[in-house]
N, C-alpha and C positions, 0 to 999 in steps of 0.2 A: 504494500500500500504506500502511496506517495505521501510525503509530509504535507500537511494542510497549507503550509506557507508556500510550498512549490506550486500547489494547485492555484492558490490565490494569485501568485505571480503570473502563472500562465493565463489565468483569466484576465488579469490586468492587461497583459500584452496583447491578447487576442480580441477581447470584446469591449474594453472600456474606452478605447480610443478610436476616433473616427477613421484613422488610417493607421496601418501597422507602422510603428516607428515615430508617430507624432502624437502629441497630446491634443485633446480637444481645446481649441482656443477661441477667443472672442476678441474682435477689435484690432488685432495686429496680424502681421504676417506669421504664418506657422514656422516654428523652429523645430527641427527634428530633434528628438531625444536620442542622444548617443549612448548614454548609460542610464538605465532605469533600475531603481532599487524598489523591490516590492515591500509593502508595509507588513509588519508583523500583526497578525490577527490577535488581539488581546484575549487571554484565557477567560476573563470574566465575560467579555462580549460573546465568546463562543458558548459558554455555559448558559448564558441568558438568551441565546439564539438571536442576538442583535444583528441586524443586517441593515444595509442602506448605503447611501453614497455620501462621500465627503467632497465638497467642492472647495477648491483652493485657488486663490489668485497669487501667482508667483511673478516676481520681477527677476529677469535673467540678465546678467551682465553681458557685455559684448564678447567676453571670452567663453561664454556658455555655462558658467557656474550660476547657481541660484543665489541671488542677493537677499531676497526676503520672501516670506510666505505669509499670506493673510487668509484667514478662514472666512469663507463666504457662507458656508452652511454645512450641517452634518450632525450626526449623533455625537454627543460629548465623549462617549467611550471610544469612538473611532477617530476622532480628530487628531489626537497626539500621534498615534502611529502613522497616520497618513502624512502629517506634517514632517515628522522625522524622516520618513522615506523620501519625500519630494525634495527635501533640503539636500539630499545626496545625489540627486539627478544631475546629469550633465547634458547640455544641449549643444547643438552645432554653434560655432562662432557666428557673430553677426556684427553689423556696423555700429549698432547702438544698443542700449538697454531696451528690452521689450517686456511687455506684461502679457502673461498668458493665464488662462483659466483652465485648470485641469480638474477632472472628476475621477475619484477612485471609488470603486464599489466593493463592499464587503458582503459576503454571503456565507452564513454559518454551515451551509450544506457541504462546503468543500473542506 
């Protein structure tokens, strides 16, 4: 049996994003995700069968690293692991800072 975190990671990579390799974005040119870190599904959230989406607004530096993360919405049990994971993401380099909105979905069935 696969670890649940691996399944969550695969789900994030295949179904959470509009196109493989890019995060769903609003208002700016899409920047490809070069390195994506999957969030850890909290044990308490698993036990309580908490599911749902966490929406985050991220500011990406020109070099592709994440400068800041702002929570737009989501279950309080899921916000911290989503934020920690997205802070580790790396995007393709760009000419200037950009703001992207990403959504991570947690499902206790995996």
